[in-house]
N, CA, C and O atoms as CSV, one atom per row, in Angstrom:
chain,resi,resn,atom,element,x,y,z
A,1,MET,N,N,-8.839,28.690,-14.140
A,1,MET,CA,C,-8.616,27.134,-14.304
A,1,MET,C,C,-8.368,26.467,-15.234
A,1,MET,O,O,-9.035,26.701,-16.242
A,2,GLY,N,N,-7.862,25.934,-15.268
A,2,GLY,CA,C,-7.657,25.002,-16.699
A,2,GLY,C,C,-8.828,24.195,-17.343
A,2,GLY,O,O,-9.868,23.896,-16.757
A,3,ARG,N,N,-8.521,23.897,-18.586
A,3,ARG,CA,C,-9.762,23.016,-18.982
A,3,ARG,C,C,-9.097,21.547,-18.657
A,3,ARG,O,O,-9.784,20.585,-18.314
A,4,LYS,N,N,-8.230,21.521,-18.751
A,4,LYS,CA,C,-7.768,19.762,-18.260
A,4,LYS,C,C,-7.611,19.754,-16.894
A,4,LYS,O,O,-7.290,18.665,-16.419
A,5,GLN,N,N,-7.781,20.866,-15.976
A,5,GLN,CA,C,-7.201,20.525,-14.648
A,5,GLN,C,C,-8.908,19.696,-13.927
A,5,GLN,O,O,-9.998,19.797,-14.491
A,6,TYR,N,N,-8.683,19.034,-12.770
A,6,TYR,CA,C,-9.855,18.646,-12.522
A,6,TYR,C,C,-10.415,19.262,-11.115
A,6,TYR,O,O,-10.010,18.954,-9.995
A,7,LEU,N,N,-11.418,20.184,-11.428
A,7,LEU,CA,C,-11.833,20.701,-10.499
A,7,LEU,C,C,-12.036,20.360,-8.701
A,7,LEU,O,O,-12.224,21.162,-7.787
A,8,ALA,N,N,-11.929,19.096,-8.672
A,8,ALA,CA,C,-12.438,18.439,-7.213
A,8,ALA,C,C,-13.610,18.875,-6.597
A,8,ALA,O,O,-13.648,19.202,-5.411
A,9,MET,N,N,-14.898,18.900,-7.606
A,9,MET,CA,C,-16.045,19.375,-7.414
A,9,MET,C,C,-16.769,19.266,-8.851
A,9,MET,O,O,-16.382,19.479,-10.000
A,10,SER,N,N,-17.771,18.916,-8.386
A,10,SER,CA,C,-18.902,18.802,-9.756
A,10,SER,C,C,-19.450,19.805,-10.352
A,10,SER,O,O,-19.561,20.870,-9.744
A,11,TYR,N,N,-19.829,19.689,-11.445
A,11,TYR,CA,C,-20.017,20.945,-12.299
A,11,TYR,C,C,-21.394,21.396,-11.788
A,11,TYR,O,O,-21.831,22.315,-12.481
A,12,LYS,N,N,-22.098,21.081,-10.926
A,12,LYS,CA,C,-23.110,21.544,-10.282
A,12,LYS,C,C,-22.425,22.535,-8.930
A,12,LYS,O,O,-22.949,23.604,-8.618
A,13,ALA,N,N,-21.557,22.147,-8.427
A,13,ALA,CA,C,-21.159,22.832,-7.387
A,13,ALA,C,C,-20.494,23.900,-8.058
A,13,ALA,O,O,-21.039,24.985,-7.856
A,14,PHE,N,N,-19.479,23.937,-8.800
A,14,PHE,CA,C,-18.862,24.790,-9.500
A,14,PHE,C,C,-19.874,25.987,-9.895
A,14,PHE,O,O,-19.602,27.168,-9.680
A,15,ASN,N,N,-21.017,25.567,-10.471
A,15,ASN,CA,C,-21.960,26.717,-10.968
A,15,ASN,C,C,-22.481,27.146,-9.762
A,15,ASN,O,O,-22.828,28.318,-9.909
A,16,GLU,N,N,-22.700,26.759,-8.648
A,16,GLU,CA,C,-23.462,27.826,-7.057
A,16,GLU,C,C,-21.996,27.963,-6.776
A,16,GLU,O,O,-21.858,27.467,-5.658
A,17,VAL,N,N,-21.014,28.312,-7.137
A,17,VAL,CA,C,-19.796,28.900,-6.735
A,17,VAL,C,C,-19.780,30.413,-7.442
A,17,VAL,O,O,-19.364,31.413,-6.858
A,18,ILE,N,N,-20.377,30.403,-8.984
A,18,ILE,CA,C,-20.292,31.126,-9.559
A,18,ILE,C,C,-21.649,31.832,-9.427
A,18,ILE,O,O,-21.888,32.710,-10.255
A,19,VAL,N,N,-22.494,31.578,-8.562
A,19,VAL,CA,C,-23.978,32.385,-8.237
A,19,VAL,C,C,-23.386,33.223,-6.885
A,19,VAL,O,O,-23.608,34.387,-6.550
A,20,LEU,N,N,-22.591,32.238,-6.273
A,20,LEU,CA,C,-22.358,33.292,-4.779
A,20,LEU,C,C,-21.838,34.105,-5.280
A,20,LEU,O,O,-22.450,35.151,-5.062
A,21,MET,N,N,-20.527,34.342,-6.206
A,21,MET,CA,C,-19.583,35.403,-6.674
A,21,MET,C,C,-19.693,35.600,-7.690
A,21,MET,O,O,-18.922,35.249,-8.583
A,22,PRO,N,N,-20.995,36.403,-7.829
A,22,PRO,CA,C,-21.636,37.074,-9.100
A,22,PRO,C,C,-20.430,38.182,-9.607
A,22,PRO,O,O,-20.388,38.487,-10.799
A,23,THR,N,N,-19.882,38.510,-9.063
A,23,THR,CA,C,-18.795,39.615,-9.182
A,23,THR,C,C,-17.269,39.416,-9.851
A,23,THR,O,O,-16.600,40.225,-10.495
A,24,ALA,N,N,-16.926,37.841,-9.402
A,24,ALA,CA,C,-15.795,37.332,-9.657
A,24,ALA,C,C,-15.609,36.983,-11.016
A,24,ALA,O,O,-16.593,36.566,-11.626
A,25,ARG,N,N,-14.325,37.095,-11.701
A,25,ARG,CA,C,-14.109,36.868,-12.790
A,25,ARG,C,C,-13.610,35.271,-13.277
A,25,ARG,O,O,-12.497,35.026,-12.813
A,26,PHE,N,N,-14.013,34.464,-13.864
A,26,PHE,CA,C,-13.044,33.343,-13.640
A,26,PHE,C,C,-12.721,33.094,-15.439
A,26,PHE,O,O,-13.368,33.218,-16.479
A,27,VAL,N,N,-11.323,32.678,-15.042
A,27,VAL,CA,C,-10.358,32.623,-16.642
A,27,VAL,C,C,-10.107,31.468,-16.837
A,27,VAL,O,O,-10.209,30.752,-15.840
A,28,ASP,N,N,-9.635,30.713,-18.303
A,28,ASP,CA,C,-9.178,29.913,-18.131
A,28,ASP,C,C,-7.412,30.009,-18.392
A,28,ASP,O,O,-6.835,30.780,-19.159
A,29,VAL,N,N,-6.827,29.014,-17.535
A,29,VAL,CA,C,-5.556,29.577,-17.380
A,29,VAL,C,C,-4.548,28.028,-17.803
A,29,VAL,O,O,-3.385,27.739,-17.520
A,30,SER,N,N,-5.438,27.401,-18.457
A,30,SER,CA,C,-4.745,26.152,-19.113
A,30,SER,C,C,-3.273,26.157,-20.390
A,30,SER,O,O,-2.417,25.281,-20.507
A,31,ARG,N,N,-3.372,27.119,-20.989
A,31,ARG,CA,C,-1.997,27.362,-21.459
A,31,ARG,C,C,-0.953,27.435,-20.432
A,31,ARG,O,O,-0.224,26.494,-20.117
A,32,MET,N,N,-0.926,28.681,-19.902
A,32,MET,CA,C,-0.552,29.179,-18.466
A,32,MET,C,C,0.544,27.899,-17.954
A,32,MET,O,O,1.730,27.569,-17.965
A,33,ALA,N,N,-0.793,27.480,-17.518
A,33,ALA,CA,C,-0.585,26.161,-16.290
A,33,ALA,C,C,0.594,24.983,-17.065
A,33,ALA,O,O,1.464,24.319,-16.500
A,34,SER,N,N,0.169,25.043,-18.803
A,34,SER,CA,C,0.771,23.662,-19.386
A,34,SER,C,C,1.827,24.088,-19.346
A,34,SER,O,O,2.697,23.254,-19.097
A,35,GLU,N,N,2.174,25.190,-19.508
A,35,GLU,CA,C,3.645,25.766,-19.671
A,35,GLU,C,C,4.251,25.569,-18.743
A,35,GLU,O,O,5.165,24.747,-18.673
A,36,THR,N,N,3.717,26.546,-17.521
A,36,THR,CA,C,4.303,25.949,-16.804
A,36,THR,C,C,4.962,24.666,-16.225
A,36,THR,O,O,6.082,24.662,-15.713
A,37,ARG,N,N,4.196,23.629,-16.348
A,37,ARG,CA,C,4.485,22.268,-16.255
A,37,ARG,C,C,5.520,21.304,-16.925
A,37,ARG,O,O,5.744,20.124,-16.655
A,38,LEU,N,N,6.341,22.466,-18.282
A,38,LEU,CA,C,7.020,21.898,-19.098
A,38,LEU,C,C,8.300,22.170,-18.195
A,38,LEU,O,O,9.241,21.652,-18.795
A,39,PHE,N,N,8.792,22.808,-16.907
A,39,PHE,CA,C,9.854,22.976,-16.542
A,39,PHE,C,C,9.927,22.293,-15.208
A,39,PHE,O,O,9.104,22.714,-14.396
A,40,LYS,N,N,10.692,21.372,-14.811
A,40,LYS,CA,C,10.742,21.134,-13.599
A,40,LYS,C,C,12.546,21.085,-12.894
A,40,LYS,O,O,13.729,20.921,-13.195
A,41,SER,N,N,11.748,21.323,-11.955
A,41,SER,CA,C,13.363,21.584,-10.990
A,41,SER,C,C,14.022,20.192,-10.506
A,41,SER,O,O,13.374,19.160,-10.335
A,42,CYS,N,N,15.258,20.310,-10.336
A,42,CYS,CA,C,15.910,19.004,-9.605
A,42,CYS,C,C,14.894,18.243,-8.742
A,42,CYS,O,O,14.512,17.099,-8.987
A,43,ARG,N,N,14.479,19.031,-7.661
A,43,ARG,CA,C,13.869,19.069,-6.088
A,43,ARG,C,C,12.117,17.769,-6.842
A,43,ARG,O,O,11.590,16.688,-6.576
A,44,GLU,N,N,11.959,18.946,-7.834
A,44,GLU,CA,C,10.470,18.247,-8.389
A,44,GLU,C,C,10.805,16.772,-9.158
A,44,GLU,O,O,9.905,15.945,-9.313
A,45,LEU,N,N,11.798,16.596,-9.491
A,45,LEU,CA,C,12.221,15.312,-10.311
A,45,LEU,C,C,12.385,13.968,-9.481
A,45,LEU,O,O,12.099,12.779,-9.620
A,46,GLU,N,N,13.110,14.936,-8.375
A,46,GLU,CA,C,13.017,13.822,-7.518
A,46,GLU,C,C,12.060,13.296,-6.631
A,46,GLU,O,O,11.827,12.163,-6.212
A,47,TYR,N,N,11.528,14.493,-6.438
A,47,TYR,CA,C,9.877,13.821,-5.968
A,47,TYR,C,C,8.878,13.013,-6.830
A,47,TYR,O,O,7.985,12.272,-6.419
A,48,LEU,N,N,9.231,13.324,-8.197
A,48,LEU,CA,C,8.730,12.699,-9.064
A,48,LEU,C,C,9.129,11.403,-8.964
A,48,LEU,O,O,8.182,10.640,-8.772
A,49,LEU,N,N,10.180,10.895,-9.026
A,49,LEU,CA,C,10.299,9.675,-8.977
A,49,LEU,C,C,10.519,8.728,-7.158
A,49,LEU,O,O,10.913,7.571,-7.010
A,50,LYS,N,N,10.214,9.463,-6.332
A,50,LYS,CA,C,10.377,9.390,-5.105
A,50,LYS,C,C,8.732,8.515,-4.642
A,50,LYS,O,O,8.378,7.573,-3.933
A,51,SER,N,N,8.214,9.360,-5.402
A,51,SER,CA,C,6.390,9.191,-5.075
A,51,SER,C,C,5.302,8.186,-5.424
A,51,SER,O,O,4.151,8.041,-5.013
A,52,PRO,N,N,6.336,7.288,-6.664
A,52,PRO,CA,C,5.501,5.694,-7.199
A,52,PRO,C,C,6.538,4.969,-6.060
A,52,PRO,O,O,5.950,3.894,-5.938
A,53,ARG,N,N,7.093,4.928,-5.629
A,53,ARG,CA,C,8.110,3.941,-4.619
A,53,ARG,C,C,7.305,4.078,-3.523
A,53,ARG,O,O,6.648,3.102,-3.161
A,54,LEU,N,N,7.232,5.165,-2.900
A,54,LEU,CA,C,6.282,5.180,-1.393
A,54,LEU,C,C,5.117,4.705,-1.353
A,54,LEU,O,O,4.681,4.034,-0.418
A,55,ASN,N,N,4.250,5.137,-2.786
A,55,ASN,CA,C,2.937,4.761,-3.089
A,55,ASN,C,C,2.516,3.049,-2.966
A,55,ASN,O,O,1.480,2.427,-2.735
A,56,ALA,N,N,4.132,2.652,-3.300
A,56,ALA,CA,C,3.745,1.026,-3.654
A,56,ALA,C,C,4.021,0.457,-2.331
A,56,ALA,O,O,3.335,-0.515,-2.013
A,57,ARG,N,N,4.993,0.928,-1.414
A,57,ARG,CA,C,5.383,0.528,-0.364
A,57,ARG,C,C,4.393,0.749,0.484
A,57,ARG,O,O,4.223,-0.240,1.197
A,58,ASN,N,N,3.534,1.774,0.759
A,58,ASN,CA,C,2.721,1.986,1.318
A,58,ASN,C,C,1.068,0.676,1.050
A,58,ASN,O,O,0.379,0.167,1.934
A,59,GLN,N,N,0.972,0.557,-0.135
A,59,GLN,CA,C,0.163,-0.165,-0.820
A,59,GLN,C,C,0.526,-1.680,-0.082
A,59,GLN,O,O,-0.198,-2.326,0.675
A,60,LEU,N,N,1.842,-1.995,-0.552
A,60,LEU,CA,C,2.290,-3.365,0.108
A,60,LEU,C,C,1.888,-3.785,1.864
A,60,LEU,O,O,1.451,-4.861,2.272
A,61,GLU,N,N,2.184,-2.645,2.597
A,61,GLU,CA,C,2.185,-2.374,3.793
A,61,GLU,C,C,0.843,-3.058,3.883
A,61,GLU,O,O,0.681,-4.273,4.002
A,62,THR,N,N,-0.224,-2.018,3.803
A,62,THR,CA,C,-1.722,-1.662,3.429
A,62,THR,C,C,-2.071,-3.539,3.553
A,62,THR,O,O,-2.547,-4.112,4.533
A,63,ALA,N,N,-1.706,-4.086,2.402
A,63,ALA,CA,C,-2.302,-5.016,1.744
A,63,ALA,C,C,-2.372,-6.310,2.990
A,63,ALA,O,O,-3.236,-7.183,3.082
A,64,LYS,N,N,-1.138,-6.090,3.900
A,64,LYS,CA,C,-0.845,-7.237,4.700
A,64,LYS,C,C,-2.336,-7.193,5.913
A,64,LYS,O,O,-2.824,-8.174,6.473
A,65,HIS,N,N,-2.705,-5.993,6.018
A,65,HIS,CA,C,-3.607,-5.865,6.779
A,65,HIS,C,C,-4.761,-6.225,6.436
A,65,HIS,O,O,-5.470,-6.186,7.442
A,66,VAL,N,N,-5.471,-6.635,5.340
A,66,VAL,CA,C,-6.502,-6.532,4.294
A,66,VAL,C,C,-7.122,-7.862,5.249
A,66,VAL,O,O,-6.347,-8.789,5.483
A,67,VAL,N,N,-8.243,-7.905,5.674
A,67,VAL,CA,C,-9.195,-9.057,6.089
A,67,VAL,C,C,-10.487,-9.211,5.033
A,67,VAL,O,O,-10.634,-8.338,4.177
A,68,ALA,N,N,-11.352,-10.253,5.102
A,68,ALA,CA,C,-12.535,-10.226,4.738
A,68,ALA,C,C,-12.859,-9.277,5.412
A,68,ALA,O,O,-12.268,-8.810,6.386
A,69,ARG,N,N,-14.580,-8.673,4.542
A,69,ARG,CA,C,-15.604,-7.779,4.903
A,69,ARG,C,C,-14.797,-6.831,5.537
A,69,ARG,O,O,-15.347,-6.279,6.490
A,70,MET,N,N,-13.782,-6.520,5.316
A,70,MET,CA,C,-13.266,-5.035,5.743
A,70,MET,C,C,-14.005,-3.977,4.826
A,70,MET,O,O,-14.320,-4.269,3.673
A,71,THR,N,N,-14.238,-2.885,5.314
A,71,THR,CA,C,-14.643,-1.886,4.842
A,71,THR,C,C,-14.005,-0.862,4.124
A,71,THR,O,O,-12.909,-0.568,4.602
A,72,LYS,N,N,-14.404,-0.098,2.932
A,72,LYS,CA,C,-13.477,0.416,2.686
A,72,LYS,C,C,-12.958,1.830,2.765
A,72,LYS,O,O,-12.366,2.457,1.886
A,73,HIS,N,N,-13.444,2.395,4.550
A,73,HIS,CA,C,-13.387,2.980,5.268
A,73,HIS,C,C,-12.077,2.460,6.249
A,73,HIS,O,O,-11.050,3.107,6.447
A,74,GLU,N,N,-12.288,1.594,6.604
A,74,GLU,CA,C,-11.363,0.853,7.238
A,74,GLU,C,C,-10.315,0.970,6.844
A,74,GLU,O,O,-9.449,1.615,7.434
A,75,PHE,N,N,-10.091,0.169,5.384
A,75,PHE,CA,C,-8.742,0.246,4.645
A,75,PHE,C,C,-7.943,1.678,4.359
A,75,PHE,O,O,-6.771,1.970,4.597
A,76,ALA,N,N,-9.109,2.530,3.705
A,76,ALA,CA,C,-8.845,3.715,3.967
A,76,ALA,C,C,-7.938,4.206,5.291
A,76,ALA,O,O,-6.740,4.385,5.072
A,77,ARG,N,N,-8.201,4.327,6.007
A,77,ARG,CA,C,-7.790,4.547,7.762
A,77,ARG,C,C,-6.359,3.484,8.034
A,77,ARG,O,O,-5.775,3.964,9.006
A,78,ILE,N,N,-5.768,2.506,7.638
A,78,ILE,CA,C,-4.792,1.870,7.783
A,78,ILE,C,C,-4.403,2.413,6.727
A,78,ILE,O,O,-3.412,3.091,6.999
A,79,LEU,N,N,-4.759,2.500,5.245
A,79,LEU,CA,C,-3.231,3.371,4.302
A,79,LEU,C,C,-2.977,4.559,4.711
A,79,LEU,O,O,-1.860,5.075,4.688
A,80,ARG,N,N,-4.367,5.261,5.261
A,80,ARG,CA,C,-3.692,6.647,5.642
A,80,ARG,C,C,-2.142,6.582,6.764
A,80,ARG,O,O,-1.186,7.358,6.749
A,81,ILE,N,N,-2.408,5.183,7.796
A,81,ILE,CA,C,-1.644,5.377,8.758
A,81,ILE,C,C,-0.443,5.544,7.785
A,81,ILE,O,O,0.245,6.551,7.625
A,82,GLU,N,N,-0.331,4.186,7.094
A,82,GLU,CA,C,1.037,3.898,6.236
A,82,GLU,C,C,1.755,5.271,5.832
A,82,GLU,O,O,2.840,5.696,6.229
A,83,GLN,N,N,0.967,5.774,5.047
A,83,GLN,CA,C,0.968,7.097,4.445
A,83,GLN,C,C,1.877,8.198,5.214
A,83,GLN,O,O,2.914,8.688,4.768
A,84,LEU,N,N,1.277,8.479,6.452
A,84,LEU,CA,C,2.030,9.254,7.177
A,84,LEU,C,C,2.906,8.788,7.930
A,84,LEU,O,O,3.685,9.529,8.529
A,85,GLY,N,N,2.937,7.345,8.044
A,85,GLY,CA,C,4.180,6.794,8.594
A,85,GLY,C,C,5.276,6.862,7.598
A,85,GLY,O,O,6.418,6.984,8.040
A,86,ASN,N,N,5.060,6.791,6.102
A,86,ASN,CA,C,6.265,7.223,5.441
A,86,ASN,C,C,6.398,8.315,4.911
A,86,ASN,O,O,7.193,8.477,3.985
A,87,SER,N,N,5.614,9.323,5.415
A,87,SER,CA,C,6.153,10.521,4.678
A,87,SER,C,C,5.395,10.818,3.602
A,87,SER,O,O,5.847,11.524,2.701
A,88,SER,N,N,4.185,10.327,3.572
A,88,SER,CA,C,3.383,10.395,1.803
A,88,SER,C,C,2.611,11.333,2.460
A,88,SER,O,O,2.688,11.626,3.654
A,89,GLU,N,N,1.524,12.000,1.255
A,89,GLU,CA,C,0.863,12.743,2.012
A,89,GLU,C,C,-0.799,12.606,0.739
A,89,GLU,O,O,-1.833,13.271,0.790
A,90,SER,N,N,-0.532,11.843,0.062
A,90,SER,CA,C,-1.464,11.405,-0.708
A,90,SER,C,C,-1.515,10.271,-1.936
A,90,SER,O,O,-0.533,10.173,-2.672
A,91,LEU,N,N,-2.394,9.630,-2.089
A,91,LEU,CA,C,-2.554,8.793,-2.742
A,91,LEU,C,C,-3.367,9.092,-4.319
A,91,LEU,O,O,-4.342,9.843,-4.347
A,92,THR,N,N,-2.905,8.495,-5.452
A,92,THR,CA,C,-4.019,9.294,-6.338
A,92,THR,C,C,-4.752,7.795,-6.991
A,92,THR,O,O,-5.741,7.780,-7.724
A,93,LEU,N,N,-4.212,6.942,-6.653
A,93,LEU,CA,C,-4.427,5.052,-7.266
A,93,LEU,C,C,-3.916,4.260,-6.366
A,93,LEU,O,O,-2.903,4.212,-5.668
A,94,PHE,N,N,-5.246,3.398,-6.626
A,94,PHE,CA,C,-4.632,2.049,-5.844
A,94,PHE,C,C,-5.095,1.051,-6.744
A,94,PHE,O,O,-6.143,1.255,-7.356
A,95,SER,N,N,-4.510,0.092,-6.891
A,95,SER,CA,C,-5.039,-0.751,-7.903
A,95,SER,C,C,-5.366,-2.303,-7.279
A,95,SER,O,O,-4.554,-2.935,-6.603
A,96,VAL,N,N,-6.181,-2.591,-7.500
A,96,VAL,CA,C,-6.924,-3.863,-6.950
A,96,VAL,C,C,-7.454,-4.994,-7.987
A,96,VAL,O,O,-8.063,-4.859,-9.048
A,97,ARG,N,N,-6.931,-6.352,-7.193
A,97,ARG,CA,C,-6.824,-7.334,-8.268
A,97,ARG,C,C,-7.525,-8.445,-7.438
A,97,ARG,O,O,-7.439,-8.685,-6.234
A,98,HIS,N,N,-8.202,-9.019,-8.360
A,98,HIS,CA,C,-8.955,-9.790,-7.273
A,98,HIS,C,C,-7.763,-11.498,-7.491
A,98,HIS,O,O,-7.400,-12.017,-8.547
A,99,PRO,N,N,-7.456,-11.939,-6.031
A,99,PRO,CA,C,-6.869,-12.805,-6.117
A,99,PRO,C,C,-6.639,-13.962,-6.966
A,99,PRO,O,O,-5.489,-14.394,-6.892
A,100,GLU,N,N,-7.382,-14.551,-7.714
A,100,GLU,CA,C,-8.165,-15.531,-8.648
A,100,GLU,C,C,-7.691,-15.053,-9.995
A,100,GLU,O,O,-7.083,-15.745,-10.812
A,101,ALA,N,N,-8.074,-13.666,-10.148
A,101,ALA,CA,C,-7.546,-13.282,-11.677
A,101,ALA,C,C,-6.397,-13.161,-12.173
A,101,ALA,O,O,-5.457,-12.681,-11.541
A,102,SER,N,N,-6.310,-13.622,-13.487
A,102,SER,CA,C,-4.784,-13.847,-14.236
A,102,SER,C,C,-4.091,-12.304,-13.896
A,102,SER,O,O,-4.604,-11.261,-13.491
A,103,PRO,N,N,-2.897,-12.613,-14.202
A,103,PRO,CA,C,-1.632,-11.487,-14.014
A,103,PRO,C,C,-1.971,-10.581,-15.202
A,103,PRO,O,O,-2.535,-10.964,-16.227
A,104,ALA,N,N,-1.496,-9.141,-14.901
A,104,ALA,CA,C,-2.050,-8.470,-16.411
A,104,ALA,C,C,-0.751,-8.668,-17.031
A,104,ALA,O,O,-0.569,-8.338,-18.203
């Protein structure tokens, strides 16, 4: 696992994994992962360009369904439906701005 990689688990959970796998050897592959990321295929570049456009469209469509007192779970359900309908798999960032806030 690379030192710059997000483990998708807490430090405590990672230590629990280590305890449960006493014979496993965990190594730092951050250098190899960084070198691998330096080279992108044409297809990867296409995806890198397409992804922000899909996410923006999904967010705009989802925003049309937002109502007062909507829970984050209700919001996430609608967003997920939009993502699946537009061939998206996941969303890493969603910007939320209060309507009365000044533009950034």
